[in-house]
N, C-alpha and C positions, 0 to 999 in steps of 0.2 A: 385556224383548223385542225383536226386529228393527222395525223401521219399516217404515212401509206400503209396498209399493210397487204405482203404479197399473202393471195390466198390458197391456199394446199389445192394441188390439182386434184381433180374430181372425174370420176368414168364418164369419156362421152356419152353412154345412157344416160345420166342424171336428168332430170327436167330441170329443162331454164327455169330459171328466176323469175320470176312476177309481183311484182308490186300486192300481189291478196298472199302468196303461195310462196315464204322464201326458201331459199336452196337449201337442200336439209343433206351431208356426208351421208352418206348412205352405210357407212361402217361406224356412225359415233357413239353408240352402245357397245361394241365390241374395243373401241376407242378408251372409252371410260372404264371398261372394265381392265386393260391395260394398265393406264393412268392410276385406279385404284389398286392394282399390285406395289405402283412402283411406288405407291402414298406408305400402303399396310406396311411398309417393312421399315421404313423410316419413320413414322411416328411410334409404331410396337416401340423402338429402339431409345424411347425416350422414358418408359416401366418397364419395356422385360428386363430389366438390369436389377431392378428395383428387389425383387425374391432372390438375387444373385448376392447380394452384399453384404451379410452373414458367413457365407460361401468364400466370401471373397477380402475379406476381414483375418479370417483364419489363414488362407492362404496364402494372403500377399503382405500380413498383417496389416492394413491400412488403420494409418488410426482415423479422428474423425472428420478432421475439416480435406483430408485426402478425399475417404469415401464420396466425401459431396461435392470434389473433386471431378473425382470421375464422373458423378452423374450431371454435372455441368459443364463439364471439357464442350460434349458434345452440342448442349443449348446456350451455351456462347456463341463458341461458332460456326453455331449454323443461324443465328438471333441475328450474329454482328454482317455476315457473308450475304443473308438474303437478297437485300435490293442488288448488289454487284451483280448478283445468279440472277435474278431478273434480269437486268440491264441485258448482262451477255445473252440472254435467252434471247430478247427481243433482237438482238442486233445481228445477232451471227445464228440465231436456228433454236425455236426451242427444241427439236426435237435431239437437235444437237447437244446442247445442254441436257437437255432428259440421260441420252444417254450415256455424257461425260460423269453427270454424278453418276449413275449407279455402278461404273468401274470406278471413281474413286469410293465408293461408298464401300464398293466388294473388297477393294483394298484394303478401305481400314481395317472393317470388321477381319479381315483376316489376320492386322495385324494384333490388334486387342484381344486374340483367342489366345494367340500365341504366347502373348506380354507375358514377361519372367517379373517386372516391378511396379509397383505404384507409375511410377514416371513412364515408363514407355506405356502403359495404357491408359495413362491421359494423352500423352501425347495420339496415340489412336485413335483414340476417341475425337481430339479434334480434327484427325484426317476424315472419319466417317459424318462431321458435322462438316468440312469444305464440298461432299459427297451431298448431300441432304441441300446443302444450300446452294448448288446447279441444280439437280432436280427437282424438289417439292415446287418452286413459283411455277415453273415448267408445266404441270400438270395439272393446277387450275387454269392457267392461261390459255394452254389445247385447248380444254373443257371449255369456256366461255368464246375461243372461237370455232370448233364446230361445234358446239349445239346455235340455235336460235332462240329468239328472247322469249319465246312459249317456255321454251321446253328446258328452259335453263333453270330456274329454279332447284325442277327434280334432278337434273345432273347436278348442281351444286350439294345436293340435301343429300343426293346418293355418297359425294365427292365428304363432306361434312361428315357424312354418316361411321365411312371409313376412318377417316381419319379420326374420333374420338374409338372407333371399335380399338384401333390398334393402341391408344392408349389403353385402352381398360384388357384389352387380350393379352399383352405385356407378362403380367403378374403369371399368367396359366401357364402360357407356351414358354417362361424361362423357370417355373418351375417344376415343367416336368423333363426339361434339359436338365437343370441342374440335381433333381434328384436319380436322373438315369443318367447322367452322365460329368461333366464335371462344368466351374464355372463358363469357363470358354468356351460351351457349348452354345451360349446366348448370342454369343457373337459369331459363330462361325454359318450358327442356321441360315444367318442373311445371303451367302454366297450362293445356294441354292435358286433360291428365291430373285437374287440380283440376276444370275444369268437365265433364267427362266423368261424376266421382265424385261432384258435386252431386245434378246430372239422375239419377242415381241412384240415391242416396238420400234423392231427394226420392219417388220410386217405390218406393220399395223398404222400406224400413228404416220400421219401426215407433216409435213415441216412446214412452217410459215414464221413468220418475220415482219419486223417493220424496216423498211426502204430504204428509210433513212433515218433511224435510229442513230443518236449518237453514240461514242464511243464511251467504253466503260470508264466512271469517274473511280478512279482506283487511290486518291490523296483520300475524297469523300468515304471510300469503304472502309480506308486503315482510320481513319478520326471518329468515323460513327463506331468499329467493331473494338477501338481500345478502350474508347469512351465505354461501351457496356462490358467490358471485361474486367476495369477498373470496381466500376460501380458495384456489380457484384459478389466481384473481391473485397471489399469491403463490407458488404453485405454479410458475408460469410464470414466475416474477422469478428462480429460485433460479440458473440459468446462467449471467443476467449478471449477479448482485448477489453472490447465496451468500446459505447459508443462515443467516449470522449476522447479517445486512444490516441497515439499519436501515428499508429498505421493506416487505423481506420478513418480519420480524416481524412491522413493523405492522400490516399486511394481515392476520397472522396473528392475532392478538390481535383485533385486529376483528371478522375470523372469528369466534373463541371466543366475545366477549362477547355479537356477533348471535345466537347459538348457545345462550347459554344464556339470553337473553332470551326468544327464543324460546320452551323450554323454560318459562319463567315462565308468560310469558302462554298458553298455553297449559292449566298448570292449573290459572290464575284465568279463563278468560276460559268465557262460559255458552252458545257457540256457538262450541267450535276447531275448528278444519281436523283438527287430527289427537289424535286421545281417546290422552293417554298409555298408558292401560289395555291397548289396542292389543302396548303394547310387552310387554307379558308370554309374549306367544306363543313360545316358543324356533321354532317351525315356523316363524313370520315372519321372527325375525330371522335364522336361515341361510338362509332363500329369498333374502332381504333383500341379504347378504353375498355369495351365490354370486352376486346378481346385477350385484351392481357389480363384481366380479373379476373375472367373464368377459366384460362387458362391454370394461372397463378394458384388457385382452389384448387383447381384438378390436378395439377401437377406435386402440388407442395402437399397435398393432404394423401396422395398416393402413394409416395416415398415414409410417411408415417407411418399410412393405414398396415402395409406390408409387411414392415417390421412389428407393431402393433400384433397382425396376426402368427408371429413368426417367435417372437422373444417373449408374449406376455400369454400369448393361446396356445401355447404349441404345437403349433401344426409344423411340417415340414413343409421346403421351400412349392415340393405338388400341391402339399393340402391347402395351403395357401395360397395358391393360387386359381385353384378349382372352387375356393368359397371366396374367392373376387367374381365369380359367375356372373349373380344377379345383375353387376355394373352393364356385362356387355349381355348382357340379354336385353336389361331394359331401353337400353340407346338400341338395338333393334329394333325392337318396336314401335318408339318414341321418333327416331330418324327418320321412318317411313310416313307417318301420318302427319310429320312437322312441317313439308309444303302447306298440304291443307291447312293449318292449323293459322298455321302464318299468315294464309289467304283471306283465314273468316277473322282473327282477328288483329291483324297486323304487325309486322316485324315487332314494334318495338315489344309490342307485349309478349309475344312470342317468345322474346327475350328473356323481358322483366320475369313472364313463369318459370320458363326451363329455371335462370339462379335459381330463382326462390327455392325449386325445389332440391336444388344442386343444395344450396346452406341449409334447405331442413336434413337433409342426410346424414352432413358432415355434424351437426349440433347433434345428430339422435346416436352417434358413437361417438363424439365429444363426449354430450353428459353421462354416459353408461359405459364410459372409458372403467370405470374402477370396478364392474360390474363382472369383467374379464369369463363375460361370455360369445359366444359368438349369434345369436338368432339378434340380435341388435347390431351387430355390425353389419350382416345381411340385407338388413331393414333399412340400414341410410345407406348400399348398396343399391339398393333400387333404389331410391330417391335420386339419390344423385348420378344414375344414367340415366333415368330419368328425365332429368333437367338440363345432362348433356342432350342426347339428345333432341329435347327441345329447342333447346339456345343455339349452337353450334353452326348448324344451315342458315338459317336466320341472320346471326351475327356477320358471316362469312358474305353472306347474298349484299348484305345493305353497304357491307364496307367496297362488297365488289360494284353494285351501283353507283359508287360516286365517282368512278371512273368511266371514262371513253370507256369503247370495245377499243379500241385500237391501240391504248394503254394497259392491255391485259393482264400482258407479265409486272408491269409495274406494280400494280396494284394486288396480283394473284403476292409479291415478291411482300409488302409493304402487310399486308394480312398475315402473312407466314413471317413476319420479321415481327410480329406484336405479341402473335400470338407464341412463340417457340419466347422473346422476353419477358413475357407473362410465367412460363414454365418454368424457368431461369430462378428467376426470382422468389415463381414460388416455392422450390426445392431450396435455396438458402435465405430465405426468409419466417421460411413455417420449421424449415429443420431447425436456422439456427434458435428460433422460439423453443422448441422440442428441447434441444441441448442445452441451452441456458439451464431453462426450467428443470433437469435432468438435475442437473450441479448444481444446483441448489434448492432442490428435495432434498440431498445427500445429508447425511448427519456431516461432520466436521472428522467425528473419527474412521469413514472411511477410509478403506488408504487410496493416492493419489491413481492409482494403475484400475480400480472400480469408477471413476471419472471421466474417463476415456469416454465408455457407453457402454451400455445395459448388458451389450453382449460377453463384454470382459469382463461384467460385475461377477454378471453366473457361470460364467469361465474359474473367475478367483472363487466365487463362493464355492462352486463344487471341488475344489482342488484342496479345499480345507475341511473337509468333512461336516461334521456335527456343526463344527467352530462356523462355518460355512452359510448358516440359516441364519441369522440374522444379518448379512451381511444382504442376501439372495433378497429378504423382503423389503429391505431401505429399499434398494434397487429397487422394488417392481413397482414398488408406493411412487415413487422417485418417478418412472417410468409411467404411470399411468398416467398421473399428474403432468407429464410432459403431455403426451397424446394428449388429452383433455386443453392445455390449452395453445396448442401447434391449433388442434384443427375448431376450432372454437374462432381462430383468427382466422380460417379456411372460409368458413361460415361466414364471419363479416364483413368478407371480402365479397363472396358471392352477393351475397345482400347491396354491397355498395353498386356493384356491378347491375343491378336488377334496380335501382334505383336510376343509376347511369341512363343503360336503356328505353327506361318507361320516358323518361324526361327526354332524354335527345332524340331516341333515334323513330319519334312519329311522326314526323315531318318528311313531305316524298320528299325520295331520292334525286337533288339534280347531279349530274356528271359536271366535274368538274374541268376546263380545260387548260392544262399545263402553260400558265403565260409564255410568250417567248422571252428569253433574256434579255435585255436590252443591250 
């Protein structure tokens, strides 16, 4: 039987529930607005940093691996702790988890803005990930709790649209802040938003929890999070050391051992973080795979695309951010029609159509990268945004429908975990492809300093005057090829996600009850 769920208090004037008309929370849409504000600031942080990366490189002297760690530290900690965050919210209260997450996220943002070294910035980003892991599962779990089944697809569509909008709006806001202030402002801007969200959550959001929720599985959280960190660290090291190098193989082996230890522990644990019986659901596996592949393509492509706009096309951070607005515009349009489209054609076809559009957008930019013109980027951004807007909500809805309503916290945490893991791996893999292609595309006569990054090569070329023209040209050709290869990789991944969505998500979702531990 599902675990008991403590219903939030409702005004005494609300009509009593009947079998024909389910009770509706009178403040549900205002609550959704608060949750979306909290969600927006978390998802924004996945990409707001991208346009600030060139400023970070010059300001803190970051190497290419350090740049990837600054980006991935947030996603790694976030992804590793999401299941634990969902469990904490289920046991101690989802509003409490939301408020605690906002507080930690705000503190980490302040520390990141004031960081004076790469190490300090990476640690601060990890603290922000802890905050995000507490609050993000709570947002979707509360949505599932305050909305009844007939309104839930629309609410999830709004939730998914805001999530995607946060990712796409990051470059615009980041560009504006970096151009007007300094790189630390992309973190400091989170603080007033967090304060507003805290006040609104205290005033509007009801508390809910599972009355007999188990204690958080700390060992399971430690094993899963360290396995994820080891796997992505190995991926980041591939461009530097190669697939069969000792560091990469050692880290990969550690990841496999820790993942095996996690599975073994969850089978024996009296109160596991993840009951493995849930993995019998084909719907859950399919929706999780789609979420990973979707965010892999989106986050990895955005990481490369924002650098292409600045370093190759010559736009300032603000100009580069503004030129990604077609993504946000397309998301706004398509996410509003996504529920009706999914109802008409089915979640599986809606997801497949969205991912096919995403793949097409990345292919357009990849195949025209050497032309070094903006219009193909604009067209690609429209297709990319349209695909995300169509696919995000039905993918999340498919996963959440695999869980009983009482287990919304766990379902939300799993949805967020797979998406954040996809984002981290997307930056690592597609960024790694770009780095490896760039280095291999440079002539052997190029100075070693120019191989660290395209930005470093351009700075070195400017310092050499007329003799640097050849270096700049070689670096530009190598970087164009790097953009092409990485975006083609993202396009292939999105097409794979479309196939998975079409083949796996077509069946009717049947919630899987977590089996009792023997």
